[in-house]
C-alpha positions in Angstrom: 90.4 119.1 100.7 94.3 117.6 100.8 94.9 115.2 97.6 95.3 111.8 98.8 94.3 108.6 97.6 91.4 107.1 99.5 92.4 103.5 100.3 89.3 101.0 99.2 88.8 98.0 101.7 85.9 95.5 99.9 84.6 93.5 102.9 84.2 89.9 101.3 81.5 89.6 104.1 79.0 90.0 100.9 81.3 87.9 98.6 79.9 84.5 97.3 81.4 82.0 99.5 80.7 79.6 97.0 83.2 81.2 94.6 85.4 82.9 97.1 88.4 82.4 95.2 87.1 83.6 91.7 85.7 87.1 94.4 88.4 87.4 96.1 91.0 87.4 92.6 88.1 89.8 90.8 88.1 92.2 93.8 92.1 92.4 93.7 92.2 92.9 90.0 89.6 95.5 90.2 91.7 97.5 92.1 90.8 97.4 95.9 93.6 97.9 97.9 93.0 96.0 100.8 90.3 93.0 101.8 88.2 93.4 105.0 87.6 90.9 107.0 84.7 90.9 109.2 85.1 88.2 112.7 82.2 87.7 114.5 81.6 85.0 117.0 78.0 85.6 117.9 78.6 86.6 121.0 79.6 90.5 120.8 77.1 90.9 117.9 74.4 88.1 117.3 75.9 86.7 113.7 78.6 84.4 113.6 81.2 84.6 110.5 84.2 82.7 110.0 87.5 82.8 111.5 91.5 81.5 110.8 90.6 78.5 108.1 89.0 81.4 105.8 91.6 84.2 106.6 94.5 81.8 105.6 92.8 80.8 102.3 91.9 84.6 101.6 95.4 85.3 102.4 96.5 82.3 99.8 94.6 84.0 97.5 95.8 87.7 97.6 98.8 89.8 97.8 96.4 92.5 99.3 96.9 93.3 102.6 94.3 92.0 105.3 92.2 94.0 107.0 90.6 92.1 110.0 87.8 93.2 112.5 87.6 91.4 115.7 83.5 91.8 116.3 84.6 89.1 119.6 84.0 89.5 123.5 88.3 88.1 123.9 89.8 89.5 121.1 92.9 89.0 122.8 92.7 85.1 122.5 93.0 86.2 118.5 95.9 88.1 118.3 98.7 85.3 118.3 96.4 83.7 115.3 95.5 86.4 113.2 98.7 87.1 112.4 100.4 83.8 111.8 97.1 84.2 109.7 98.3 86.3 107.2 96.5 89.3 108.8 98.3 93.2 108.2 95.4 95.0 110.3 93.7 94.0 112.9 91.1 96.6 115.1 89.1 95.5 118.3 86.2 97.1 120.7 87.9 98.9 123.4 84.9 98.0 125.5 85.3 94.5 124.9 89.1 94.2 127.1 90.4 95.3 130.4 93.8 96.7 129.9 93.1 98.1 125.7 96.8 99.5 125.6 98.3 95.5 126.2 96.0 94.7 123.6 97.7 97.4 121.4 100.9 96.2 122.1 100.7 92.6 121.5 98.9 93.2 118.0 102.0 95.3 117.1 104.6 92.9 118.8 103.2 90.5 116.4 104.0 92.7 113.2 100.5 93.9 112.9 98.8 97.8 112.2 96.4 98.1 115.6 93.7 99.9 115.3 90.6 100.4 117.7 86.7 99.6 116.4 84.2 102.5 117.6 80.3 101.6 117.3 77.7 104.4 116.3 77.4 105.2 119.7 80.7 105.0 121.9 82.1 108.6 122.2 85.7 109.7 120.8 87.0 110.4 124.5 87.0 106.9 124.6 90.5 107.5 122.6 91.7 109.9 124.8 94.3 107.5 126.1 94.9 105.2 123.2 95.2 107.4 120.5 98.7 108.1 119.7 99.3 104.3 120.0 97.0 103.4 117.1 97.9 103.2 113.7 93.9 103.3 112.8 91.0 103.8 113.9 87.6 102.0 112.7 84.7 104.1 113.0 81.7 101.9 112.5 79.0 103.8 110.6 76.2 100.6 111.3 75.7 99.2 114.0 77.9 96.2 113.6 77.0 92.3 113.1 75.4 92.6 109.9 76.4 93.6 106.0 73.6 95.9 104.3 72.6 97.9 107.1 71.7 102.1 106.3 74.6 104.2 106.7 74.1 106.5 110.1 74.8 110.2 109.0 76.2 111.5 112.3 79.2 110.1 111.6 80.4 111.6 109.4 80.6 114.6 111.6 82.3 112.3 114.1 85.0 111.5 111.5 85.5 115.0 111.3 86.0 115.3 115.0 88.7 112.6 115.0 90.5 113.9 112.1 90.8 116.9 113.9 92.1 115.3 117.1 94.9 113.4 115.1 95.4 116.8 113.0 95.8 118.6 116.7 98.1 115.7 117.7 100.6 115.7 114.8 99.9 112.3 114.5 99.4 110.1 111.3 96.5 107.5 112.4 94.3 106.8 109.3 90.4 106.8 109.6 88.8 103.7 108.3 84.6 103.8 108.1 82.8 101.1 107.8 79.0 100.4 107.4 76.2 101.1 104.7 79.0 103.4 102.2 77.8 103.6 98.7 78.8 106.3 96.1 76.2 108.7 97.9 77.8 109.0 100.9 81.4 108.4 100.1 82.3 111.8 99.0 81.0 113.8 102.8 83.3 110.8 104.5 86.5 111.9 102.3 86.0 115.2 102.9 85.3 114.8 106.8 89.0 112.9 106.4 88.2 109.6 106.2 91.0 107.6 104.5 90.1 103.9 104.4 86.1 103.0 103.3 85.0 99.6 103.9 82.0 98.6 101.7 80.9 94.9 101.4 77.2 94.9 100.0 77.6 98.0 97.6 80.3 96.8 95.7 79.8 92.9 95.6 76.2 94.2 94.6 77.4 95.6 91.0 78.5 94.0 87.9 81.5 95.6 87.3 83.4 95.6 90.5 86.6 97.9 89.0 84.0 100.6 88.4 82.2 100.5 92.2 85.7 100.9 93.5 86.5 104.0 91.3 82.9 105.3 92.0 83.6 104.9 95.7 87.2 106.9 95.8 85.4 109.8 93.8 87.9 109.9 91.0 
């Protein structure tokens, strides 16, 4: 395995929103590399989370890059407002738009890194025409909508297959994996080629956020 730093992106979905400022600052101090924001609309997924106001608040509270995952039916409508809210990485599900290439271009034109999110049941060949345009790919290792679900093991092989595609095309596209990630699955994902690990319930359930983040990096 190449010697690289694995980026950890805690998802604030599992944070205590009654103490949001304290939680965000604690995660930043603990060594997080990104903050992951799960934006759900209650349509594409059955859950409803938060939007621009919370995103703007988190941006004011931290210097960490914000990584927003749009689980919404109309992601193109969010692009400019997400950029204005301080988002640095923005991903969407390709099945929610007629012209994903156009949306990738718009995300980049708004100064953000562009990513496509693939559900566990979405095949990698969806990326065939898009991969050279993407800054990152978000592989979901649970079905999106709720925190605390169990990791789907087949996503490890999917991660390895995607890594081979990226190498074959001589790209620098990052692989992000999200869903059910804890210390039992992080090493295999890192070995398979993951660059960014998203974790919600595992990190926020620990007393020591710093130790949790270090353990996920497999240090």
